C-alpha positions as CSV (number, residue, x, y, z in Angstrom):
1,M,11.0,-14.2,21.1
2,T,7.6,-12.4,21.1
3,K,9.3,-9.0,21.5
4,L,11.7,-9.8,18.6
5,L,8.8,-10.8,16.3
6,L,6.7,-7.8,17.3
7,S,9.7,-5.5,16.7
8,I,10.3,-6.9,13.2
9,H,6.5,-6.7,12.5
10,V,6.3,-3.1,13.5
11,L,9.5,-2.1,11.7
12,A,8.4,-3.8,8.6
13,S,5.1,-2.1,8.7
14,I,6.6,1.3,9.0
15,L,9.5,0.8,6.6
16,V,7.5,-1.1,3.9
17,V,3.8,0.0,4.0
18,G,4.8,3.7,4.6
19,P,6.7,4.0,1.3
20,I,4.0,2.2,-0.6
21,A,1.4,4.5,0.8
22,V,3.4,7.6,-0.1
23,A,4.5,6.5,-3.5
24,A,1.1,5.3,-4.5
25,S,-0.5,8.5,-3.3
26,M,2.0,10.6,-5.3
27,F,1.7,8.5,-8.5
28,P,-1.6,10.0,-9.9
29,R,-0.4,13.6,-9.6
30,Y,2.8,12.8,-11.6
31,A,0.9,10.6,-14.0
32,R,-1.3,13.6,-15.0
33,R,1.8,15.6,-15.9
34,T,3.6,13.0,-18.1
35,A,3.2,15.2,-21.1
36,G,6.1,17.3,-19.9
37,E,8.8,17.9,-22.5
38,D,11.7,17.2,-20.1
39,G,10.5,13.7,-19.2
40,H,10.8,14.4,-15.4
41,S,7.2,13.4,-14.7
42,V,7.5,10.2,-16.8
43,G,10.7,9.3,-14.8
44,A,8.9,10.1,-11.6
45,T,6.0,7.9,-12.4
46,V,8.3,5.0,-13.3
47,L,10.2,5.5,-10.0
48,L,7.0,5.7,-8.0
49,H,5.8,2.5,-9.6
50,R,9.0,0.7,-8.9
51,I,8.8,1.8,-5.3
52,C,5.3,0.4,-5.0
53,S,6.0,-2.9,-6.8
54,G,9.3,-3.5,-5.1
55,Y,8.1,-2.7,-1.6
56,A,4.9,-4.8,-2.3
57,I,7.1,-7.9,-2.6
58,V,9.0,-7.2,0.6
59,G,5.6,-6.3,2.2
60,V,4.8,-9.9,2.5
61,A,7.0,-9.8,5.7
62,V,4.4,-7.6,7.5
63,P,1.6,-10.2,7.7
64,V,4.1,-13.1,8.1
65,F,5.7,-11.5,11.2
66,G,2.3,-10.3,12.4
67,I,0.8,-13.8,12.3
68,A,3.9,-15.2,14.0
69,T,3.6,-12.6,16.7
70,G,-0.1,-13.3,17.1
71,A,0.6,-17.0,17.4
72,Q,3.2,-16.3,20.1
73,L,0.8,-14.1,22.0
74,G,-2.0,-16.6,21.6
75,V,-4.4,-14.1,20.0
76,L,-4.9,-15.7,16.5
77,T,-8.6,-16.2,17.1
78,D,-9.3,-12.8,18.6
79,A,-11.8,-10.8,16.5
80,W,-9.6,-7.7,16.3
81,L,-6.7,-9.8,14.8
82,L,-9.0,-11.7,12.4
83,T,-10.5,-8.3,11.3
84,S,-7.0,-7.0,10.7
85,I,-6.0,-10.0,8.7
86,V,-9.1,-9.6,6.5
87,L,-8.5,-5.9,6.0
88,T,-4.8,-6.5,5.2
89,T,-5.8,-9.1,2.6
90,I,-8.2,-6.7,1.0
91,A,-5.5,-3.9,1.0
92,A,-3.0,-6.4,-0.6
93,A,-5.6,-7.4,-3.2
94,I,-6.3,-3.7,-4.1
95,L,-2.6,-3.1,-4.4
96,A,-1.8,-6.2,-6.5
97,L,-4.9,-6.3,-8.6
98,A,-5.8,-2.7,-9.2
99,I,-3.2,-0.1,-8.1
100,L,0.0,-1.7,-9.6
101,P,-1.7,-2.8,-12.9
102,G,-3.3,0.7,-13.1
103,Q,0.1,2.3,-12.7
104,E,1.6,0.1,-15.3
105,S,-1.2,0.9,-17.7
106,M,-0.7,4.6,-17.3
107,I,3.0,4.4,-17.8
108,E,2.6,2.3,-20.9
109,S,-0.1,4.6,-22.2
110,A,2.2,7.7,-21.7
111,A,5.1,5.9,-23.4
112,A,3.0,4.9,-26.4
113,D,1.5,8.2,-27.2
114,G,3.9,10.6,-25.5
115,T,1.1,12.4,-23.7
116,G,-0.5,12.3,-20.3
117,D,-2.9,15.1,-20.4
118,G,-6.0,13.5,-22.1
119,A,-9.3,12.9,-20.5
120,D,-8.5,9.2,-20.3
121,T,-5.4,9.9,-18.3
122,K,-7.3,12.2,-15.9
123,R,-9.9,9.5,-15.3
124,A,-7.3,6.8,-14.8
125,A,-5.4,9.0,-12.4
126,A,-8.6,9.9,-10.5
127,R,-9.4,6.2,-10.3
128,L,-5.9,5.4,-9.0
129,A,-6.1,8.2,-6.5
130,G,-9.4,6.8,-5.1
131,L,-8.1,3.2,-5.0
132,T,-5.0,4.5,-3.2
133,G,-7.1,6.3,-0.7
134,V,-9.0,3.1,0.1
135,F,-5.7,1.2,0.4
136,N,-4.4,3.8,2.8
137,L,-7.6,3.9,4.8
138,L,-7.6,0.2,5.2
139,W,-4.0,0.4,6.6
140,A,-5.0,3.2,9.0
141,V,-7.9,1.0,10.3
142,V,-5.4,-1.9,10.8
143,V,-3.0,0.3,12.7
144,V,-5.8,1.5,15.0
145,L,-6.9,-2.1,15.6
146,M,-3.3,-3.0,16.4
147,I,-3.1,-0.2,19.0
148,V,-6.6,-0.4,20.5
149,R,-7.0,-4.2,20.4
150,P,-10.6,-4.5,21.5
151,G,-11.0,-6.8,24.4
152,S,-7.3,-6.4,25.4
153,T,-6.5,-6.8,29.0
154,T,-3.5,-4.4,28.8
155,G,-5.8,-1.3,29.1
156,A,-4.0,0.3,26.2
């Protein structure tokens, strides 16, 4: 059972967090170009936002299966796992409370005035890029903790 839970956890991490990280990272670049006459950049920003928000919902599976795996392994009180849970919670909060609303705001702003090349758009895009960088860095630290597992007796 542990191997099944761990497999689902790792697959969910790769298949869910990966697309969010990529789409969120690409969003600011396309949001800066929403003034394009052909509408491709606007369409791209909407698609990238849908990827982020859709996968964020499915992303709940990652910590659920991670906690179930930790319970099976008897490591729920280990410092590395508790740290990972805290970092995952912070990353989820950044995504839900800052990145997704920021994307929505930029899309609405571009739709309202038909432009995306103003100073406000550039500042908002830079802010989103920074938040996305922090989000991605938190996930990178969680991955390292999952691999290194300080205090592990496996030697890995």
